[in-house]
C-alpha positions as CSV (number, residue, x, y, z in Angstrom):
1,M,12.5,-29.6,-7.2
2,R,10.4,-30.2,-4.1
3,F,12.4,-29.9,-0.9
4,A,9.8,-30.3,1.8
5,E,6.1,-30.7,2.1
6,I,4.6,-27.5,3.7
7,E,1.5,-28.2,5.8
8,D,-1.5,-26.0,4.9
9,T,-2.3,-23.9,8.1
10,G,-4.4,-21.4,6.3
11,A,-1.6,-18.9,6.2
12,N,-0.9,-16.9,3.2
13,L,1.7,-18.9,1.2
14,V,3.2,-18.1,-2.2
15,E,2.0,-20.8,-4.6
16,S,4.0,-19.6,-7.6
17,Y,6.3,-16.9,-8.8
18,G,7.4,-15.9,-12.3
19,D,7.1,-13.4,-15.2
20,G,6.6,-10.5,-12.8
21,R,3.6,-12.2,-11.1
22,V,3.1,-14.0,-7.7
23,R,0.2,-16.2,-6.7
24,I,-1.2,-16.4,-3.3
25,K,-4.4,-18.4,-2.4
26,G,-5.2,-18.7,-6.2
27,R,-5.0,-15.1,-6.7
28,D,-2.3,-13.5,-9.1
29,Y,-0.6,-10.3,-8.2
30,A,1.2,-8.3,-10.9
31,R,2.3,-5.3,-8.7
32,S,4.4,-5.2,-5.6
33,I,2.9,-6.6,-2.6
34,A,3.8,-7.2,1.0
35,V,2.6,-10.6,2.5
36,S,2.4,-11.9,6.0
37,A,0.7,-15.1,7.3
38,G,-2.7,-13.2,7.8
39,Q,-2.5,-10.3,5.3
40,V,-1.7,-9.4,1.8
41,Q,-1.1,-5.7,1.2
42,V,-1.2,-4.2,-2.3
43,D,-0.1,-0.7,-3.3
44,W,2.2,-0.6,-0.2
45,G,5.1,1.0,-1.9
46,P,7.2,1.3,-4.9
47,D,7.6,-0.9,-8.0
48,D,11.4,-0.8,-7.8
49,M,14.3,-0.5,-5.5
50,A,15.0,3.0,-6.5
51,G,11.9,4.3,-5.0
52,L,12.0,2.4,-1.6
53,A,11.8,4.4,1.4
54,V,11.7,3.7,5.1
55,E,8.1,4.8,5.2
56,H,7.1,2.0,2.8
57,L,8.5,-0.7,5.1
58,E,7.2,0.8,8.3
59,A,3.8,0.6,6.7
60,V,4.0,-3.2,6.3
61,L,5.7,-4.2,9.5
62,G,3.7,-5.4,12.4
63,A,4.5,-4.8,16.1
64,A,5.7,-8.4,16.4
65,T,7.4,-8.8,13.1
66,Q,10.7,-10.8,13.7
67,V,12.0,-10.9,10.0
68,L,11.5,-8.9,6.9
69,I,12.2,-10.6,3.6
70,L,12.8,-8.1,0.9
71,G,12.4,-9.5,-2.6
72,T,14.2,-7.1,-4.9
73,G,12.9,-8.2,-8.4
74,P,14.8,-10.4,-10.8
75,R,18.2,-9.8,-9.1
76,Q,19.4,-9.1,-5.7
77,R,19.8,-5.4,-5.0
78,F,20.3,-3.8,-1.6
79,P,18.2,-0.8,-0.2
80,S,19.8,2.5,0.7
81,P,21.8,2.7,3.8
82,E,19.1,4.9,5.4
83,V,16.5,2.1,4.9
84,Q,18.9,-0.6,6.3
85,F,19.8,1.5,9.4
86,A,16.1,2.3,10.2
87,L,15.3,-1.4,10.3
88,L,18.3,-2.3,12.3
89,E,17.2,0.3,14.9
90,R,13.9,-1.5,15.1
91,G,15.7,-4.8,15.9
92,I,14.2,-6.6,12.8
93,A,16.2,-9.1,11.0
94,V,16.3,-8.2,7.3
95,E,17.1,-10.6,4.4
96,V,17.6,-9.1,0.9
97,M,17.3,-11.4,-2.1
98,D,15.8,-11.7,-5.5
99,T,11.9,-12.1,-5.5
100,G,12.0,-15.9,-6.4
101,A,14.3,-16.8,-3.4
102,A,12.3,-14.3,-1.2
103,C,9.0,-16.2,-2.0
104,R,10.7,-19.7,-1.2
105,T,12.2,-18.3,2.1
106,Y,9.0,-16.7,3.2
107,N,7.1,-19.9,2.9
108,I,9.6,-21.8,4.9
109,L,9.6,-19.3,7.8
110,V,5.7,-19.0,7.8
111,S,5.6,-22.8,8.0
112,E,7.8,-22.7,11.0
113,G,5.4,-20.3,12.7
114,R,7.7,-17.2,12.5
115,D,6.3,-13.7,12.3
116,V,7.7,-12.7,9.0
117,V,6.6,-10.1,6.3
118,A,7.9,-10.5,2.7
119,A,8.0,-7.2,0.8
120,L,8.0,-8.4,-2.8
121,L,8.9,-6.0,-5.6
122,L,7.4,-7.2,-8.9
123,E,9.1,-5.6,-11.9
């Protein structure tokens, strides 16, 4: 179902997600990625939640990042308390959801002009 038309601003938008893949600007990714309006980072961190550390997320966050969306694979799983606390200390809003929901939410926030990073775990 289409909820809203998203205007193409040239920003990186998730075109599709499924079967352990995500498509951005016509390119398919089968490994975990971090995406913002202006950048796609591959090999930024772990392939699953068990390996997620503070250092992985610090490597993808920009100085002006307002929101981090953490897509945790096919189901929602929360990061360790250490990871959550480190992000709260930086004053960054964190949304944790399954990767499909994370892709949809990321697109909406980017279309609103928010400085958002989506760290998407693809299992």
